[in-house]
C-alpha positions as CSV (number, residue, x, y, z in Angstrom):
1,M,14.7,-36.3,38.2
2,T,18.2,-35.7,39.0
3,S,21.3,-38.2,38.1
4,D,21.3,-38.9,42.1
5,S,17.8,-40.0,42.3
6,S,18.5,-43.8,42.2
7,P,18.5,-44.6,46.1
8,Q,21.5,-47.0,45.5
9,R,23.7,-44.8,44.0
10,L,22.7,-41.8,46.2
11,A,23.2,-43.6,49.4
12,R,27.2,-44.7,48.4
13,R,28.1,-41.2,48.4
14,F,27.2,-40.8,52.2
15,P,29.7,-42.2,55.3
16,D,28.9,-45.4,56.9
17,D,27.7,-43.3,60.1
18,F,25.6,-40.9,58.3
19,L,22.2,-40.7,59.9
20,F,19.2,-40.6,58.0
21,G,16.0,-39.7,60.2
22,V,12.4,-38.1,60.0
23,A,11.2,-35.3,62.3
24,T,7.9,-33.9,63.7
25,A,6.8,-31.4,66.4
26,S,4.3,-31.8,69.3
27,Y,1.9,-29.4,68.5
28,Q,1.8,-29.9,64.8
29,I,1.0,-33.9,65.3
30,E,-0.1,-34.6,68.9
31,G,-3.4,-33.7,69.3
32,A,-5.1,-34.7,72.7
33,A,-4.7,-30.7,73.4
34,Q,-6.6,-31.2,76.8
35,A,-6.2,-34.8,77.7
36,D,-4.2,-35.7,80.8
37,G,-3.7,-32.6,82.4
38,R,-2.1,-30.8,79.5
39,K,-2.6,-27.0,79.5
40,P,-3.1,-24.7,76.5
41,S,-0.1,-23.0,74.9
42,I,0.2,-20.2,73.0
43,W,-0.5,-21.8,69.9
44,D,-3.8,-23.2,71.3
45,A,-4.9,-19.4,71.9
46,F,-3.6,-18.4,68.5
47,S,-5.3,-20.8,66.5
48,H,-8.3,-20.6,68.3
49,M,-8.7,-16.7,67.5
50,P,-10.5,-16.1,64.0
51,G,-8.5,-14.9,61.0
52,R,-5.3,-16.2,62.6
53,V,-5.1,-19.5,60.7
54,K,-5.9,-20.6,57.2
55,G,-9.5,-22.2,57.5
56,G,-10.2,-21.8,61.2
57,D,-7.9,-24.9,61.7
58,T,-6.5,-25.8,65.0
59,G,-4.0,-28.4,66.9
60,D,-6.8,-29.7,68.7
61,V,-6.6,-33.3,67.2
62,A,-3.9,-32.7,64.5
63,C,-2.9,-36.2,63.7
64,D,-4.0,-37.8,66.9
65,H,-0.4,-38.9,67.4
66,Y,-1.0,-39.1,71.1
67,N,-3.6,-41.7,70.7
68,R,-1.7,-43.5,68.0
69,L,1.5,-43.9,68.9
70,E,2.3,-47.5,68.8
71,A,1.3,-47.3,65.0
72,D,3.3,-43.9,64.7
73,L,6.3,-45.7,65.9
74,D,5.8,-49.0,64.0
75,L,5.4,-46.6,60.7
76,M,9.0,-45.3,61.4
77,A,10.5,-48.7,62.0
78,E,8.5,-49.7,58.3
79,L,10.3,-46.6,56.6
80,G,14.0,-47.7,58.4
81,A,14.2,-44.4,60.2
82,E,17.5,-44.5,62.1
83,A,16.7,-41.4,64.1
84,Y,13.4,-39.4,65.2
85,R,13.6,-35.8,65.9
86,F,10.3,-34.9,68.0
87,S,9.6,-32.2,70.4
88,I,8.4,-32.3,73.7
89,A,5.3,-30.3,74.7
90,W,6.2,-27.9,77.5
91,P,2.6,-27.6,78.6
92,R,2.3,-30.9,78.9
93,I,4.5,-31.6,81.4
94,L,4.5,-28.6,83.3
95,P,0.9,-27.3,82.7
96,D,1.4,-24.1,83.9
97,G,5.2,-23.5,82.7
98,T,6.5,-23.7,86.1
99,G,5.5,-25.3,89.3
100,A,3.6,-28.6,89.5
101,I,5.0,-31.7,87.0
102,N,2.2,-33.5,85.4
103,E,3.4,-37.2,85.4
104,K,0.8,-38.1,82.9
105,G,2.4,-36.0,80.5
106,F,5.6,-37.5,81.2
107,D,4.5,-40.7,80.8
108,F,3.4,-40.2,77.0
109,Y,7.2,-39.2,76.6
110,D,8.1,-42.4,78.7
111,R,6.1,-44.4,76.1
112,L,7.8,-42.6,73.2
113,L,11.4,-43.3,74.1
114,D,11.1,-46.6,75.4
115,G,9.2,-47.4,71.8
116,L,12.2,-45.8,70.4
117,K,15.1,-47.6,72.0
118,A,12.8,-51.0,71.6
119,R,13.2,-50.0,67.7
120,G,16.5,-49.2,67.4
121,I,15.7,-45.6,66.8
122,K,17.8,-42.9,68.1
123,A,15.8,-40.3,70.0
124,F,16.6,-36.7,69.1
125,A,14.5,-34.4,71.3
126,T,13.5,-30.6,71.3
127,L,12.6,-28.7,74.2
128,Y,10.9,-25.8,72.5
129,H,8.9,-26.0,69.2
130,W,7.0,-22.7,69.6
131,D,4.6,-24.0,72.2
132,L,4.8,-21.9,75.3
133,P,2.6,-22.5,78.0
134,L,-0.2,-19.9,77.8
135,A,0.3,-19.0,81.6
136,L,3.7,-17.6,81.0
137,M,2.5,-15.5,78.1
138,G,0.1,-13.8,80.5
139,R,3.3,-12.3,82.2
140,G,5.0,-11.5,79.1
141,G,5.9,-14.6,77.5
142,W,9.4,-14.1,75.5
143,T,9.5,-10.6,75.8
144,D,9.8,-11.1,79.8
145,R,13.4,-12.3,81.2
146,D,11.8,-14.3,83.6
147,T,10.8,-16.8,81.0
148,A,14.3,-17.5,80.6
149,E,14.6,-18.7,83.9
150,A,11.1,-20.8,83.7
151,F,12.7,-22.3,80.4
152,A,16.2,-23.4,82.4
153,N,14.0,-24.9,85.0
154,Y,11.9,-27.1,82.3
155,A,15.3,-28.0,80.4
156,G,16.5,-29.4,83.8
157,I,13.1,-31.1,84.5
158,A,12.9,-32.7,81.4
159,T,16.6,-33.8,81.2
160,R,16.5,-35.3,84.6
161,R,13.3,-37.4,83.9
162,L,13.9,-38.2,80.1
163,G,17.7,-37.8,79.8
164,D,18.5,-41.6,80.5
165,R,17.0,-42.4,77.0
166,L,17.9,-39.1,74.9
167,D,20.7,-39.3,72.1
168,T,21.0,-35.4,71.7
169,I,18.8,-32.7,72.9
170,V,18.0,-29.2,71.5
171,T,17.1,-26.2,73.6
172,F,15.1,-24.2,70.8
173,N,14.0,-24.9,67.2
174,E,14.0,-22.2,64.7
175,P,14.0,-19.3,67.3
176,W,14.1,-16.9,64.2
177,C,10.4,-17.9,63.7
178,S,9.2,-17.6,67.4
179,V,11.1,-14.3,67.5
180,Y,10.3,-12.7,64.3
181,L,7.3,-14.4,63.0
182,G,5.6,-14.1,66.1
183,H,6.8,-10.8,67.6
184,L,7.7,-8.8,64.6
185,M,5.5,-10.0,61.5
186,G,2.7,-10.9,63.4
187,V,1.9,-14.3,61.8
188,H,2.7,-16.5,64.2
189,A,1.8,-17.2,68.0
190,P,1.3,-14.7,69.9
191,G,0.9,-12.3,66.9
192,E,2.7,-9.5,67.9
193,R,3.9,-6.7,65.1
194,S,6.4,-4.7,67.1
195,M,10.6,-4.4,66.8
196,E,10.6,-3.7,70.4
197,A,8.9,-6.7,71.2
198,A,11.0,-8.7,68.8
199,M,14.1,-7.4,70.3
200,A,13.1,-8.4,73.7
201,A,12.0,-11.8,72.7
202,L,15.3,-12.1,70.7
203,H,17.6,-11.6,73.6
204,V,15.5,-13.5,76.1
205,T,15.1,-16.6,73.6
206,N,19.0,-16.6,73.5
207,L,19.3,-16.0,77.3
208,A,16.9,-19.1,77.7
209,H,19.1,-21.1,75.4
210,G,22.2,-20.3,77.1
211,L,20.5,-20.9,80.8
212,G,18.8,-24.2,79.3
213,V,22.4,-25.8,78.1
214,Q,23.6,-25.2,81.7
215,A,20.7,-26.6,83.2
216,I,20.9,-29.6,80.8
217,R,24.6,-30.1,81.3
218,A,24.0,-30.0,85.3
219,E,21.7,-32.8,85.1
220,R,23.5,-35.2,82.4
221,A,26.9,-34.1,81.2
222,D,26.8,-37.0,78.7
223,I,24.0,-35.7,76.5
224,L,25.2,-34.0,73.1
225,V,23.5,-30.7,73.3
226,G,22.5,-28.1,70.4
227,I,20.2,-25.8,68.7
228,V,18.1,-25.6,65.6
229,L,18.3,-22.7,63.4
230,N,16.7,-21.9,60.4
231,A,19.7,-20.0,59.1
232,M,18.6,-17.8,55.9
233,S,20.5,-18.3,52.8
234,V,20.7,-14.8,52.1
235,M,21.5,-14.0,48.4
236,A,21.8,-10.3,46.9
237,G,19.0,-9.4,44.3
238,S,21.8,-8.2,42.1
239,D,25.7,-7.4,41.9
240,S,25.0,-3.8,42.6
241,D,26.9,-2.6,45.5
242,A,23.5,-1.5,47.2
243,D,22.0,-4.9,47.0
244,R,25.1,-6.5,48.1
245,K,25.2,-4.4,51.4
246,A,21.7,-5.0,52.0
247,A,22.4,-8.5,51.7
248,E,25.1,-8.0,54.3
249,R,22.6,-6.3,56.5
250,A,20.1,-8.9,56.1
251,N,22.6,-11.5,57.1
252,D,23.3,-9.7,60.2
253,F,19.6,-9.4,61.0
254,H,18.3,-12.9,60.3
255,N,21.2,-15.1,61.0
256,G,23.8,-12.9,63.2
257,A,21.5,-11.8,65.4
258,F,21.4,-15.5,66.6
259,F,24.7,-17.4,65.5
260,G,26.6,-14.0,66.7
261,P,26.0,-14.4,70.6
262,L,25.6,-18.0,70.2
263,F,28.9,-18.6,68.8
264,A,30.9,-15.5,69.1
265,G,29.6,-14.3,72.1
266,A,28.3,-10.7,70.4
267,Y,25.6,-9.3,68.5
268,P,26.4,-8.0,65.2
269,H,27.1,-4.2,65.2
270,S,24.3,-3.2,62.6
271,V,21.7,-5.0,64.6
272,L,22.6,-3.1,68.0
273,E,22.8,0.0,65.9
274,G,19.7,-0.4,63.9
275,C,17.6,-1.9,66.9
276,P,18.8,0.4,70.0
277,D,16.3,-1.1,72.0
278,L,18.0,-4.4,71.9
279,A,21.3,-2.9,73.6
280,S,19.2,-1.9,76.7
281,R,18.2,-5.7,77.3
282,I,21.7,-6.6,77.8
283,K,23.0,-7.1,81.3
284,D,26.3,-8.0,82.3
285,G,27.4,-11.6,82.2
286,D,24.1,-12.0,79.5
287,L,26.5,-12.9,76.6
288,E,28.8,-15.1,78.3
289,T,25.8,-17.2,79.3
290,I,24.3,-17.2,76.0
291,H,27.7,-18.5,74.5
292,Q,27.9,-22.0,75.5
293,P,30.0,-24.3,73.7
294,L,27.9,-26.8,71.6
295,D,28.1,-30.5,70.7
296,F,26.4,-29.8,67.2
297,W,23.8,-27.5,65.7
298,G,20.9,-28.2,63.4
299,L,20.0,-26.7,60.4
300,N,17.0,-26.3,58.8
301,Y,16.7,-25.4,55.0
302,Y,13.7,-24.8,52.6
303,T,14.0,-22.2,50.2
304,P,16.5,-18.9,49.7
305,M,16.3,-15.4,51.1
306,R,16.6,-13.1,48.1
307,V,17.4,-9.4,49.3
308,C,17.5,-6.0,47.4
309,D,18.3,-2.4,48.9
310,D,15.3,-0.6,50.2
311,A,15.7,2.6,52.4
312,T,12.0,2.8,52.6
313,S,11.5,-0.3,54.9
314,P,12.1,-0.9,58.5
315,F,15.8,-2.1,59.6
316,P,17.7,-3.9,57.8
317,H,16.0,-1.6,55.1
318,V,15.6,-4.5,52.5
319,A,13.0,-5.8,50.6
320,G,12.6,-9.2,49.1
321,A,14.0,-9.8,45.5
322,P,12.2,-11.8,42.8
323,P,13.1,-15.5,42.6
324,V,15.8,-16.8,40.0
325,K,14.2,-20.3,39.7
326,P,11.0,-20.8,38.1
327,E,10.2,-24.1,40.4
328,K,8.2,-23.5,43.5
329,T,6.8,-26.0,46.1
330,D,2.9,-25.6,46.8
331,I,3.7,-23.1,49.5
332,G,5.4,-20.8,47.0
333,W,8.7,-21.2,48.1
334,E,11.3,-21.2,45.4
335,I,13.3,-24.5,44.9
336,E,17.0,-23.8,45.2
337,P,19.3,-26.6,46.1
338,E,22.1,-24.5,45.5
339,G,20.9,-22.5,48.7
340,L,21.8,-25.3,51.1
341,S,25.3,-25.2,49.8
342,H,25.4,-21.4,49.8
343,V,24.0,-21.3,53.4
344,V,26.3,-23.8,55.0
345,K,29.6,-22.5,53.3
346,D,28.7,-18.7,54.5
347,L,28.3,-19.9,57.9
348,Y,31.5,-21.9,58.3
349,G,33.0,-18.8,56.7
350,R,31.9,-16.7,59.2
351,Y,31.8,-18.6,62.9
352,T,33.8,-21.3,64.5
353,L,30.9,-24.1,64.4
354,P,30.9,-27.8,65.6
355,H,29.3,-30.5,63.6
356,F,25.8,-30.1,62.0
357,Y,22.8,-31.8,61.1
358,I,20.3,-31.0,58.5
359,T,17.6,-31.2,60.7
360,E,14.7,-30.2,58.5
361,N,14.3,-30.4,54.8
362,G,11.6,-31.2,52.7
363,A,8.7,-30.0,50.6
364,A,5.2,-28.6,50.4
365,D,3.5,-31.0,47.8
366,N,-0.1,-31.4,48.1
367,T,-0.6,-34.5,45.9
368,D,-3.2,-36.3,47.3
369,V,-4.0,-40.1,47.4
370,E,-5.1,-41.8,43.9
371,N,-5.8,-45.4,43.7
372,G,-4.2,-46.0,47.3
373,A,-0.9,-44.3,46.5
374,V,0.4,-40.9,46.5
375,S,2.6,-40.0,43.5
376,D,4.6,-37.0,45.1
377,T,7.2,-36.7,42.2
378,M,7.9,-33.0,42.9
379,R,8.7,-33.5,46.5
380,L,10.5,-36.7,45.7
381,D,12.7,-34.2,43.0
382,Y,13.1,-31.8,45.7
383,V,14.6,-34.2,48.1
384,S,16.9,-36.1,46.0
385,T,18.5,-32.7,44.7
386,H,19.1,-31.7,48.3
387,L,20.2,-34.9,49.4
388,S,22.7,-34.7,46.5
389,V,24.0,-31.3,47.7
390,A,24.4,-32.6,51.2
391,A,26.4,-35.3,49.7
392,D,28.6,-32.7,48.1
393,L,29.1,-30.6,51.2
394,I,30.2,-33.7,52.9
395,S,32.9,-34.5,50.1
396,E,33.9,-30.6,50.5
397,N,34.6,-31.7,54.2
398,Y,32.0,-29.6,55.9
399,P,31.0,-31.8,59.2
400,L,27.5,-33.1,58.1
401,K,26.5,-36.0,60.3
402,G,22.7,-36.5,59.3
403,Y,19.5,-35.5,57.5
404,F,16.0,-35.4,58.7
405,A,13.3,-35.4,56.4
406,W,10.3,-32.9,57.1
407,S,8.3,-34.2,57.8
408,L,7.1,-38.1,58.8
409,M,3.6,-36.6,58.2
410,D,1.4,-34.3,57.0
411,N,0.3,-32.2,59.9
412,F,-0.8,-28.9,61.1
413,E,1.4,-26.6,59.6
414,W,1.0,-23.5,61.6
415,A,-0.5,-20.3,60.0
416,E,-1.3,-22.5,57.0
417,G,-3.6,-25.0,58.7
418,Y,-4.0,-28.1,57.2
419,S,-3.8,-26.6,53.5
420,M,0.0,-27.7,53.0
421,R,1.3,-31.1,53.1
422,F,5.2,-31.7,53.8
423,G,5.1,-35.3,55.3
424,I,6.6,-38.2,53.5
425,V,3.2,-40.1,54.8
426,H,-0.1,-38.6,53.8
427,I,-2.6,-38.3,56.6
428,D,-6.4,-38.3,55.7
429,Y,-7.6,-36.0,58.2
430,E,-11.0,-37.6,58.7
431,T,-10.3,-41.0,59.1
432,Q,-6.4,-40.5,60.5
433,K,-5.4,-43.2,58.0
434,R,-1.9,-43.4,57.0
435,T,-0.5,-43.8,53.4
436,I,3.2,-44.0,52.8
437,K,3.8,-41.7,49.7
438,Q,6.2,-42.3,46.8
439,T,9.1,-40.1,48.5
440,G,8.4,-42.3,51.7
441,H,8.7,-45.1,50.0
442,W,12.3,-43.7,47.8
443,Y,13.6,-42.6,51.4
444,A,13.1,-46.0,53.0
445,S,15.1,-47.5,50.1
446,L,17.8,-44.7,50.5
447,I,18.0,-45.7,53.9
448,A,17.8,-49.6,53.2
449,A,20.6,-49.1,50.7
450,H,22.8,-47.2,52.8
451,A,22.7,-49.6,55.8
452,G,23.6,-52.4,53.4
453,A,26.4,-50.6,51.6
């Protein structure tokens, strides 16, 4: 354990108004995939395709959160969570992506928001956490400009109906994943492997964000609006000039392709040059639409991206470099808390950014229940060291306002299915029994100490 593993000592390092929360996503926990008018998303289709998800797992049942909402709200209250970051399932409230509204879908989120309010827990909503209505995929999905308009329509409807009980609203979660993992690498839905498709999805997603912000603000100017980005902590594999230049290209491709248009109104020159198809997608006024002023942004951080020069690889001509630290989580990701500090300092050095939250941080630790308890010591060390870095950033005047543990509970971990456990609460998928892990108890102590400081 680190010297800051004492929750009481660590709590004193955060300002009084710092927010401690937990996070989840709709397809990963809700289940009830065909209940009350919900129609399929691209992840329903993708997970049911043989060979796409480990073990053939799907989100059909997941954590059955849809049917266990009250108990899960009580669980959040037991942990002392001050805020809950969740996502709204687009196909639950607009089953075809556009058109008829499904009131039964909205009823679920009404119960969720009323339950949070009754327990004094702030509501941080995400509009898109990867579950695009399948009907829209049939028309091209994120590669088709019309999807940006459909998203803006959805954003306006959701804000109109739920905005009176939301503290913040986020347009997209980790568009890097839905764009690159989904359209370039093929490991996430919809499973495409095409640079041309990825560049189309990149621009349409960025445009949808801008249109979505406008739609949200047209409905409720009082809600704080932002976006959540899993910015890569790009580190050169060596001090060589070639590797340093490779790291800069990787930064442009993985971070600048989103941060550039969102916060500076322009795509990086290297991306436009290396991906000429992108420039053909940009219409007059698009960049102005994308470049909306935001109230905050969210950072999801887990592990650094180490790169080296590789002229034989596709643009940006980089390859992965070996990890420096020997410690890894159970999913195989290098544990490097300083990567969190590195990416924050780099981004605030490059862009004019508003205040931010760490909207996801955590570790895959597959320790199981033994004698009624889960001693997930690796996860506890991971969380405490990263929170210590977060406190360091605040002491250096970086505008960090809160931390959300990923995740509230073990869940459907996308292409990994149920093989990886990120929760601070253990889920027995056979019985749906919830067991608070050692990290969960520690986090509850941290929150209590902070509240009482």
